[in-house]
C-alpha positions, 0 to 999 in steps of 0.5 A: 501552520500544521501540515496535513498531507493526503496521499491518494493511492491513485490506481487503487481508487481508479481501477475500483471505480472503473470496474464498478461502472455499469455496461461498457466502461467509459473513461470520461465517466470513470474520471468523473466518478473518481473526481467526485470521490476526490472532492469528498475526500478533500472536503472531509480531510481538509488537506494542506497538501495532496498528491495522487501517486501512480505506478509506473507503466513499464513491464519491469516488476521492480526489485521485489521480482528479483527477490521472488521471481513469481511476485505478482506473476499472472496478475490481471493487467490494466484494461487497455482503455483505462491505460489509454485514459490515464493522462485524461484522468490525471488532467482532470485531477489537476483541475481539482488541484490534485497533482499526480506523481508517477513512480519511476521503476519502483512501486507506488507503494514504496513512493507513498511509504517514503513520502508519508514517513518523511512528512510524519517524521517532521511533525506532519499529519498524513492520511493515505487513501487506499484499501491496501492493508500493506500500508498498515505497517506504517501506522502511528499517531501521525499516519492514518489509512482510510478505506474510501470505499468501505468508509472505514479507518484501517487502524490498529484495532482493525489490524488486531481483529483482522490479523491478530498482530500489531501493525509493525509485525505485519511484514513478519506475519506475511513472511510466515503466512505469505500473500497468495494474491501477490504470489508471496509464498511465506512458509508453506504449511504456516497459515494465518492462524499459526503466524498469529500464534507465533507472533504472539510468542515471539516479537518478530520473524528473526526471533522465530527463525533463530529460536531453538524452542519452537513447537514441534508442529512448526519447527520442521516447516520453518527450518526448511523454509527460512530463505522463503520466509526472509524473502517474503518478509523483505518483499512485504516490507515497504521501502521508506528511503527512496529519493523523492526529487521534489519538496512539499511546496510542490504538492501544496493544495490550492483550489483550482481556478 
């Protein structure tokens, strides 16, 4: 039987649903709307396997903050009432047959990336449900990214239009242009347009950093910020080699009840 694994970027879904609730946010209603969304996702995608992946709840910002101490610094914390309601939401997910997987000291992004490529490399089809464009670096015929809220695929044509680069060049792009919302600096003075132009001339960041024929308008900026560029790329690149500690049979989709 062919495998179709659906991976839900859980907090990406839950926080957006919670923030959109009218009036005083209510956990029961947030969970209800999230479960309605999961029901629609399941009905459309017809998964053989499905899992909701959550970030760990500790204060440790992980290996990325070791490379870039300001990484995600000052990001708005999860509302306390939502944090307190996580177990209820996970229990409600389970009633739909969707198990929850909590990352342990690593970001959910890396856990999702590792799981996605492990299945895809063995011939399975994977759909990641998230609005996070960072997953687009994983794109290939067997890995698709679905933005549930905009009802669109974050595919190669989308990336070409949005960034002007190929999906596999995204970490190189962010190594140059940075990501302001995550405090990833990139190369100061190199914005999206310049990063796009450079990656149309050179295949990747390493080639740019080692080039001896860089246009003068960029050369000094890049030469002065090589370490920042390398660290920014490393932080933007998803890890795909984590130890998972479970097998695919554990997340086989079975209608609850």
